[in-house]
C-alpha positions as CSV (number, residue, x, y, z in Angstrom):
1,X,0.0,0.0,0.0
2,X,3.1,2.2,0.3
3,X,3.1,2.8,-3.4
4,X,-0.4,4.1,-3.3
5,X,0.6,7.4,-1.6
6,X,4.4,7.5,-1.5
7,X,4.5,10.6,-3.6
8,X,2.4,12.6,-1.1
9,X,3.7,14.9,1.7
10,X,3.5,13.4,5.2
11,X,0.3,15.2,6.2
12,X,-1.3,14.3,2.9
13,X,-0.3,10.7,3.5
14,X,-2.2,10.6,6.8
15,X,-5.3,12.1,5.2
16,X,-5.2,9.7,2.2
17,X,-4.4,6.5,4.1
18,X,-8.1,5.7,4.8
19,X,-9.2,6.5,1.2
20,X,-6.4,4.4,-0.3
21,X,-7.3,1.4,2.0
22,X,-10.9,1.7,0.9
23,X,-10.0,1.7,-2.7
24,X,-7.7,-1.3,-2.3
25,X,-10.4,-3.2,-0.5
26,X,-12.9,-2.5,-3.3
27,X,-10.4,-3.7,-5.9
28,X,-9.9,-6.9,-3.8
29,X,-13.7,-7.5,-3.5
30,X,-14.2,-7.1,-7.3
31,X,-11.4,-9.5,-7.9
32,X,-12.9,-12.0,-5.5
33,X,-16.3,-11.7,-7.0
34,X,-15.0,-12.5,-10.4
35,X,-13.4,-15.6,-9.0
36,X,-16.3,-16.8,-6.8
37,X,-19.3,-15.7,-9.0
38,X,-21.0,-18.6,-10.9
39,X,-20.1,-19.0,-14.5
40,X,-22.3,-16.7,-16.6
41,X,-23.6,-14.7,-13.6
42,X,-22.1,-11.5,-15.1
43,X,-24.4,-12.0,-18.1
44,X,-27.6,-12.5,-16.2
45,X,-30.4,-10.4,-17.7
46,X,-31.4,-7.6,-15.3
47,X,-35.0,-8.9,-14.6
48,X,-33.6,-12.3,-13.6
49,X,-30.9,-10.8,-11.5
50,X,-33.4,-8.5,-9.8
51,X,-35.7,-11.5,-9.1
52,X,-32.8,-13.4,-7.5
53,X,-32.2,-10.4,-5.3
54,X,-35.9,-10.0,-4.4
55,X,-36.3,-13.6,-3.6
56,X,-33.1,-13.6,-1.5
57,X,-31.7,-16.5,-3.4
58,X,-27.9,-16.8,-3.7
59,X,-26.9,-17.7,-7.3
60,X,-25.0,-20.7,-6.0
61,X,-28.4,-22.3,-5.0
62,X,-30.0,-21.9,-8.4
63,X,-29.7,-23.6,-11.8
64,X,-31.1,-22.1,-15.0
65,X,-31.1,-23.3,-18.6
66,X,-32.9,-21.6,-21.5
67,X,-32.3,-23.2,-24.9
68,X,-34.3,-22.4,-28.0
69,X,-35.6,-25.2,-30.3
70,X,-33.3,-25.5,-33.4
71,X,-30.4,-23.5,-31.9
72,X,-27.0,-25.0,-31.0
73,X,-26.1,-22.6,-28.2
74,X,-28.3,-21.9,-25.1
75,X,-29.7,-18.4,-24.6
76,X,-29.0,-18.5,-20.9
77,X,-27.3,-20.8,-18.5
78,X,-26.4,-20.6,-14.8
79,X,-25.0,-23.6,-12.9
80,X,-26.7,-25.7,-15.6
81,X,-24.7,-28.8,-15.0
82,X,-25.2,-28.8,-11.2
83,X,-27.4,-31.7,-10.1
84,X,-30.2,-30.5,-7.8
85,X,-33.5,-31.8,-6.4
86,X,-36.3,-30.9,-8.9
87,X,-39.2,-32.2,-6.8
88,X,-42.2,-33.0,-9.1
89,X,-40.6,-31.6,-12.2
90,X,-38.8,-35.0,-12.5
91,X,-42.2,-36.4,-13.7
92,X,-41.2,-35.0,-17.1
93,X,-38.5,-37.6,-17.2
94,X,-40.7,-40.4,-16.1
95,X,-43.7,-39.6,-18.3
96,X,-41.5,-39.0,-21.4
97,X,-39.7,-42.3,-21.0
98,X,-42.9,-44.1,-20.5
99,X,-44.4,-42.6,-23.7
100,X,-41.3,-43.6,-25.7
101,X,-40.7,-47.1,-24.1
102,X,-44.4,-48.2,-23.8
103,X,-46.0,-46.1,-26.6
104,X,-49.0,-43.8,-26.3
105,X,-51.5,-46.6,-27.0
106,X,-50.2,-48.8,-24.2
107,X,-53.0,-50.1,-22.0
108,X,-53.0,-52.1,-18.7
109,X,-55.3,-55.1,-18.2
110,X,-57.3,-55.9,-15.1
111,X,-58.5,-59.5,-15.0
112,X,-61.5,-61.1,-13.3
113,X,-61.4,-64.8,-12.3
114,X,-64.2,-67.1,-11.1
115,X,-62.6,-69.6,-8.6
116,X,-65.6,-71.9,-8.0
117,X,-68.6,-73.4,-9.7
118,X,-71.2,-71.3,-11.4
119,X,-74.8,-72.4,-11.1
120,X,-77.3,-70.1,-12.8
121,X,-76.5,-66.6,-11.6
122,X,-74.6,-67.8,-8.6
123,X,-70.8,-68.3,-8.1
124,X,-70.3,-71.0,-5.4
125,X,-66.8,-69.8,-4.5
126,X,-64.5,-66.8,-4.7
127,X,-64.1,-64.1,-7.3
128,X,-60.6,-62.8,-7.9
129,X,-59.3,-59.6,-9.4
130,X,-55.7,-59.4,-10.7
131,X,-54.2,-56.0,-11.4
132,X,-51.3,-55.2,-13.7
133,X,-50.6,-51.7,-12.6
134,X,-53.4,-49.6,-14.2
135,X,-52.5,-46.1,-12.9
136,X,-56.0,-44.8,-13.5
137,X,-58.5,-47.4,-12.3
138,X,-60.7,-44.7,-10.8
139,X,-64.2,-45.2,-9.5
140,X,-65.8,-44.5,-12.9
141,X,-63.7,-47.1,-14.6
142,X,-64.3,-49.6,-11.9
143,X,-68.0,-49.0,-12.1
144,X,-67.9,-49.9,-15.8
145,X,-65.8,-53.0,-15.1
146,X,-68.2,-54.2,-12.5
147,X,-71.1,-53.5,-14.9
148,X,-69.4,-55.7,-17.5
149,X,-69.1,-58.5,-15.0
150,X,-72.8,-58.2,-14.1
151,X,-73.6,-58.5,-17.8
152,X,-72.1,-62.0,-17.9
153,X,-75.2,-63.0,-15.9
154,X,-73.5,-63.4,-12.6
155,X,-75.4,-61.9,-9.6
156,X,-74.5,-63.8,-6.4
157,X,-71.0,-64.5,-5.0
158,X,-71.1,-66.9,-2.1
159,X,-67.4,-66.6,-1.3
160,X,-64.8,-63.9,-0.9
161,X,-63.3,-61.2,-3.1
162,X,-59.6,-62.2,-3.7
163,X,-57.2,-59.5,-4.6
164,X,-54.0,-60.2,-6.6
165,X,-51.5,-57.4,-6.7
166,X,-48.4,-59.6,-7.1
167,X,-47.4,-58.2,-10.5
168,X,-45.3,-55.5,-8.8
169,X,-43.0,-56.1,-5.9
170,X,-43.5,-52.8,-4.0
171,X,-40.9,-52.3,-1.3
172,X,-41.6,-48.7,-0.5
173,X,-41.5,-47.0,2.9
174,X,-44.9,-46.6,4.7
175,X,-47.0,-43.7,3.5
176,X,-46.0,-41.4,6.5
177,X,-42.2,-42.0,6.1
178,X,-41.6,-38.9,4.0
179,X,-43.3,-36.2,6.1
180,X,-45.2,-37.9,8.8
181,X,-48.5,-37.3,7.0
182,X,-49.6,-40.9,6.1
183,X,-53.2,-40.0,5.1
184,X,-52.3,-37.3,2.5
185,X,-53.1,-38.5,-1.0
186,X,-49.7,-37.5,-2.3
187,X,-48.2,-40.1,0.0
188,X,-50.2,-43.0,-1.4
189,X,-48.0,-46.0,-2.1
190,X,-48.1,-47.7,-5.6
191,X,-49.9,-51.0,-6.0
192,X,-50.5,-53.2,-9.0
193,X,-54.2,-53.2,-8.1
194,X,-54.6,-49.5,-7.2
195,X,-58.3,-48.5,-7.2
196,X,-59.4,-44.9,-7.1
197,X,-56.1,-43.8,-5.6
198,X,-57.5,-45.2,-2.3
199,X,-59.0,-41.8,-1.9
200,X,-62.0,-40.9,0.3
201,X,-63.4,-37.4,0.3
202,X,-65.0,-36.4,3.6
203,X,-67.7,-33.7,3.5
204,X,-68.5,-31.7,6.7
205,X,-71.9,-30.1,7.3
206,X,-72.0,-27.8,10.4
207,X,-75.2,-27.5,12.3
208,X,-76.5,-26.0,15.6
209,X,-75.2,-28.9,17.8
210,X,-72.4,-30.3,15.9
211,X,-70.9,-31.3,12.5
212,X,-72.0,-34.3,10.5
213,X,-69.5,-36.0,8.2
214,X,-70.2,-38.1,5.1
215,X,-67.8,-39.9,2.9
216,X,-67.5,-40.2,-0.9
217,X,-67.4,-43.0,-1.9
218,X,-69.7,-44.3,0.9
219,X,-68.0,-47.6,1.7
220,X,-69.8,-50.3,3.7
221,X,-66.7,-51.2,5.7
222,X,-65.8,-47.6,6.7
223,X,-67.4,-46.2,9.9
224,X,-67.3,-42.5,10.5
225,X,-67.4,-40.9,13.9
226,X,-67.7,-37.1,14.2
227,X,-66.9,-35.3,17.4
228,X,-66.3,-32.0,15.5
229,X,-68.0,-29.0,17.2
230,X,-69.5,-26.0,15.3
231,X,-68.8,-22.4,16.2
232,X,-69.7,-18.9,15.1
233,X,-66.3,-17.9,13.9
234,X,-65.8,-16.5,10.4
235,X,-65.0,-19.0,7.7
236,X,-61.5,-18.4,6.6
237,X,-58.7,-20.6,5.2
238,X,-57.4,-21.4,8.6
239,X,-60.7,-21.5,10.4
240,X,-61.4,-25.3,10.2
241,X,-59.5,-27.0,13.0
242,X,-60.2,-30.7,12.2
243,X,-58.1,-33.6,13.3
244,X,-58.4,-37.2,12.0
245,X,-57.5,-40.5,13.7
246,X,-58.0,-43.9,12.1
247,X,-58.1,-47.4,13.4
248,X,-58.5,-50.8,11.7
249,X,-60.4,-53.9,12.8
250,X,-61.0,-57.2,11.1
251,X,-64.3,-56.3,9.4
252,X,-64.5,-52.5,9.6
253,X,-62.2,-49.5,9.7
254,X,-63.1,-46.4,11.6
255,X,-62.3,-42.7,11.0
256,X,-62.8,-40.3,14.0
257,X,-62.9,-36.6,13.5
258,X,-62.4,-34.0,16.3
259,X,-61.9,-30.3,16.4
260,X,-64.1,-27.4,15.4
261,X,-65.6,-25.9,12.2
262,X,-67.4,-22.5,11.8
263,X,-71.1,-22.8,10.8
264,X,-70.3,-20.5,7.8
265,X,-68.1,-23.2,6.3
266,X,-71.1,-25.1,4.8
267,X,-69.2,-26.8,2.0
268,X,-66.0,-27.8,3.6
269,X,-64.4,-31.1,2.6
270,X,-61.1,-32.8,2.5
271,X,-59.6,-35.8,0.7
272,X,-57.6,-38.4,2.5
273,X,-56.3,-42.0,2.1
274,X,-57.2,-43.7,5.3
275,X,-58.1,-47.3,4.6
276,X,-55.9,-50.3,4.1
277,X,-55.5,-50.9,0.3
278,X,-57.2,-54.3,0.1
279,X,-60.0,-53.2,2.5
280,X,-60.6,-50.1,0.3
281,X,-60.8,-52.1,-2.9
282,X,-63.1,-54.6,-1.3
283,X,-65.4,-51.9,0.0
284,X,-65.5,-50.1,-3.3
285,X,-66.2,-53.3,-5.2
286,X,-68.9,-54.4,-2.8
287,X,-70.7,-51.0,-3.1
288,X,-70.5,-50.9,-6.9
289,X,-71.5,-54.6,-7.2
290,X,-74.6,-53.8,-5.1
291,X,-75.5,-50.9,-7.3
292,X,-75.5,-53.3,-10.2
293,X,-77.8,-55.6,-8.3
294,X,-75.2,-58.1,-7.1
295,X,-74.4,-59.6,-3.7
296,X,-71.2,-60.9,-2.2
297,X,-71.5,-62.9,1.0
298,X,-68.0,-63.0,2.6
299,X,-65.1,-60.7,3.0
300,X,-61.8,-60.4,1.2
301,X,-58.2,-61.7,1.1
302,X,-55.0,-60.9,-0.6
303,X,-53.8,-63.8,-2.8
304,X,-52.2,-64.9,-6.1
305,X,-54.4,-66.3,-8.8
306,X,-53.3,-69.8,-9.8
307,X,-51.0,-69.8,-12.9
308,X,-53.3,-72.1,-14.8
309,X,-56.5,-70.1,-14.2
310,X,-58.3,-68.5,-17.1
311,X,-59.9,-65.0,-16.7
312,X,-63.6,-64.7,-17.2
313,X,-63.0,-61.2,-18.6
314,X,-60.3,-58.6,-19.0
315,X,-60.7,-54.9,-18.6
316,X,-58.3,-52.5,-20.3
317,X,-57.3,-49.1,-19.0
318,X,-57.4,-45.9,-20.9
319,X,-54.3,-45.5,-23.2
320,X,-51.1,-44.1,-21.8
321,X,-51.4,-41.0,-24.1
322,X,-54.6,-40.1,-22.2
323,X,-53.3,-41.1,-18.7
324,X,-50.2,-38.7,-18.8
325,X,-52.5,-35.7,-19.1
326,X,-54.1,-35.8,-15.6
327,X,-50.7,-37.1,-14.3
328,X,-48.6,-34.1,-15.4
329,X,-51.2,-31.4,-15.3
330,X,-52.1,-32.2,-11.7
331,X,-48.8,-33.8,-10.6
332,X,-50.2,-37.1,-9.5
333,X,-47.5,-38.9,-7.5
334,X,-48.8,-42.4,-7.3
335,X,-49.6,-42.5,-11.1
336,X,-46.0,-41.5,-11.8
337,X,-44.6,-44.1,-9.4
338,X,-46.7,-46.7,-11.2
339,X,-45.3,-45.6,-14.5
340,X,-41.8,-46.3,-13.2
341,X,-42.8,-49.9,-12.5
342,X,-44.4,-50.2,-15.9
343,X,-41.2,-49.1,-17.6
344,X,-39.4,-51.9,-15.7
345,X,-42.1,-54.4,-16.8
346,X,-41.3,-53.6,-20.4
347,X,-38.1,-55.6,-20.0
348,X,-38.3,-57.6,-16.8
349,X,-40.7,-60.5,-15.9
350,X,-42.9,-60.1,-12.8
351,X,-42.8,-59.4,-10.0
352,X,-41.2,-56.1,-11.1
353,X,-39.5,-53.8,-8.6
354,X,-38.7,-50.1,-8.5
355,X,-34.9,-50.6,-9.1
356,X,-35.6,-52.4,-12.3
357,X,-37.8,-49.5,-13.5
358,X,-35.0,-47.0,-12.7
359,X,-32.4,-49.1,-14.6
360,X,-34.5,-49.4,-17.7
361,X,-35.4,-45.7,-17.7
362,X,-31.7,-44.6,-17.4
363,X,-30.6,-47.1,-20.0
364,X,-33.2,-45.9,-22.5
365,X,-32.3,-42.2,-22.0
366,X,-28.6,-43.0,-22.5
367,X,-29.4,-45.0,-25.7
368,X,-31.2,-42.0,-27.3
369,X,-28.2,-39.9,-26.7
370,X,-29.0,-38.0,-23.5
371,X,-26.3,-37.4,-20.9
372,X,-27.6,-38.9,-17.7
373,X,-24.6,-37.9,-15.6
374,X,-25.9,-36.6,-12.3
375,X,-29.4,-38.0,-12.9
376,X,-30.8,-39.8,-9.8
377,X,-34.3,-41.3,-10.0
378,X,-35.8,-42.4,-6.7
379,X,-39.5,-43.1,-7.1
380,X,-40.2,-41.3,-10.4
381,X,-42.6,-38.8,-8.8
382,X,-40.2,-36.4,-7.1
383,X,-41.6,-37.1,-3.6
384,X,-38.0,-37.6,-2.4
385,X,-35.0,-35.9,-0.9
386,X,-32.6,-38.0,-3.0
387,X,-33.8,-37.2,-6.6
388,X,-31.3,-35.2,-8.6
389,X,-31.2,-33.8,-12.1
390,X,-29.4,-30.9,-13.9
391,X,-31.1,-28.0,-15.6
392,X,-29.2,-28.7,-18.8
393,X,-30.5,-32.3,-18.8
394,X,-34.1,-31.1,-18.5
395,X,-33.8,-28.7,-21.5
396,X,-31.9,-31.4,-23.5
397,X,-34.7,-33.8,-22.8
398,X,-37.4,-31.2,-23.8
399,X,-35.5,-30.4,-27.0
400,X,-35.2,-34.1,-27.9
401,X,-38.9,-34.7,-27.1
402,X,-39.9,-31.8,-29.4
403,X,-38.2,-33.5,-32.4
404,X,-40.1,-36.8,-32.1
405,X,-43.5,-37.9,-33.3
406,X,-44.6,-38.2,-29.7
407,X,-44.3,-34.5,-29.1
408,X,-48.0,-33.7,-29.3
409,X,-49.0,-36.2,-26.6
410,X,-46.1,-35.0,-24.3
411,X,-46.6,-31.3,-24.6
412,X,-50.4,-31.5,-24.2
413,X,-49.9,-33.3,-20.9
414,X,-48.2,-30.2,-19.4
415,X,-49.9,-27.5,-17.5
416,X,-50.8,-24.5,-19.6
417,X,-49.8,-21.4,-17.8
418,X,-52.7,-19.2,-16.7
419,X,-55.2,-21.8,-17.9
420,X,-55.1,-25.3,-16.3
421,X,-53.2,-27.6,-14.0
422,X,-50.7,-26.6,-11.4
423,X,-49.7,-23.4,-13.3
424,X,-53.2,-22.2,-13.8
425,X,-52.8,-19.2,-11.5
426,X,-49.5,-17.9,-13.1
427,X,-49.7,-15.0,-15.5
428,X,-53.5,-15.1,-15.5
429,X,-55.0,-12.6,-17.9
430,X,-51.5,-11.5,-19.0
431,X,-49.8,-11.8,-22.4
432,X,-47.9,-14.9,-21.2
433,X,-51.1,-16.8,-20.4
434,X,-51.6,-19.8,-22.7
435,X,-48.1,-19.4,-24.2
436,X,-46.3,-21.9,-21.9
437,X,-46.5,-25.6,-21.3
438,X,-44.8,-26.4,-18.0
439,X,-44.3,-28.9,-15.2
440,X,-43.9,-27.5,-11.7
441,X,-42.2,-29.0,-8.7
442,X,-42.2,-27.9,-5.0
443,X,-41.0,-29.4,-1.7
444,X,-39.6,-27.9,1.4
445,X,-36.5,-25.9,0.3
446,X,-37.1,-27.0,-3.3
447,X,-38.8,-25.1,-6.2
448,X,-38.6,-26.0,-9.8
449,X,-40.2,-25.5,-13.2
450,X,-39.5,-26.9,-16.7
451,X,-41.2,-26.8,-20.0
452,X,-41.8,-24.9,-23.2
453,X,-42.2,-21.2,-23.7
454,X,-43.7,-19.9,-27.0
455,X,-42.0,-16.5,-27.3
456,X,-43.5,-13.4,-28.9
457,X,-40.9,-13.8,-31.7
458,X,-42.4,-17.1,-32.8
459,X,-39.5,-19.1,-31.3
460,X,-40.2,-22.0,-28.9
461,X,-37.7,-22.2,-26.1
462,X,-37.1,-24.9,-23.5
463,X,-36.7,-23.6,-19.9
464,X,-35.6,-25.2,-16.7
465,X,-35.2,-23.5,-13.3
466,X,-34.3,-25.4,-10.2
467,X,-33.7,-23.7,-6.8
468,X,-32.7,-25.6,-3.6
469,X,-32.6,-23.1,-0.7
470,X,-34.6,-22.3,2.4
471,X,-35.8,-19.0,0.8
472,X,-37.8,-20.7,-1.9
473,X,-40.7,-20.8,0.6
474,X,-43.3,-18.1,0.5
475,X,-43.0,-17.7,-3.3
476,X,-39.2,-17.0,-3.4
477,X,-38.8,-19.8,-6.0
478,X,-41.9,-18.8,-7.9
479,X,-40.6,-15.2,-8.1
480,X,-37.5,-16.3,-9.9
481,X,-39.3,-18.9,-12.1
482,X,-41.8,-16.3,-13.3
483,X,-39.0,-13.8,-14.1
484,X,-37.2,-16.4,-16.2
485,X,-40.4,-17.4,-18.0
486,X,-41.3,-13.8,-18.7
487,X,-37.9,-13.1,-20.0
488,X,-37.9,-16.1,-22.3
489,X,-41.4,-15.1,-23.6
490,X,-40.0,-11.7,-24.6
491,X,-37.2,-13.2,-26.7
């Protein structure tokens, strides 16, 4: 520092020492910032840099990739090769691989077996249902299946309902392992005989003395006890204070509700997965079978259908091209997890496990020329702390998908910004609405988005933004994502 003011007189040196030290410190900070700043940070567009600052997200916690279709060089990259947790945005990888490996017309069978002797309209024995992983065997589809069974002339079943879900070997943690919320629908475990997502929607009707609770579907083996009290509070988002406890017995399961609900909340409801999978499927079948005029005398059991048995009838699911739409638009976890098993089943014989699905998925992506370095697939849905992917891989996948004949099925499955799905509230009634097809992802300390932006210039750009930081909560991640999307739309 001597050279900085050696030419000055002694008094001037004393006065200038502070200023010189400040200048040298600033020079040092600039030098350090050039070394420590992420590659490409100096070229960040001002709206994106401003959004990072507003969201209080350090650049080191963020990955961005923007790459136009048909161009060799990306328009924007920040930490694009850093593997991060993308939450539900990883469903793009699972659904795209399923479309390419299985084909958009792929369907899943569900088989009905009569294990006994039929006399007239009566089955003297058991009826069995075998599932092969239909991700969308919802109540409407099951109602049609049961109706087809009734049209065979069968009406009475003297034995049990036997349930065969052996096609997949599911070794997943219990539903509450991820966040200690076992009854939330997003925690539903996959099953080769999944029916209606095992979902029950509870409706609460407050009255003068208390709150009555009804269930949809109304299952004969589910008992509901309401100890919820009504009050005169205003009906706001946080006003319902309802707690659920559930217990299982041999022939019936019981949901008990406690807490309070304002009388103004006259249409309050919540959806939960409370029943054991086989008990739920039995209760749903029994209710639908009764609606078609049938009876079943005994209970249910989990089993494997004999290898030499021949099905009475086979029900086929909706095609995969239709199934990926509700999956991606509304980010259905259990459907995506089932697709990972189905990908494995395209190569491996049953019982198929999750690891086999992961191996087939990664091998296929590598075979089509995508760099899977840093890609970690856990359950295929993103409900995981271990899943990893790079922003560059996401835009590379999106660009590859755009060039294939399956592009229409894939793009139409994504949420249309400002219109439908999980991005329906973004850019509503703004120029960007309807101009983006995206998949969102959100977990604690994770926020991500990836998809296609149809820019004002006529260009289509692939965009991926992944942020892993505590400040993504309270819309910090969304602030950054929207800034990148808006910037890309203006290109």
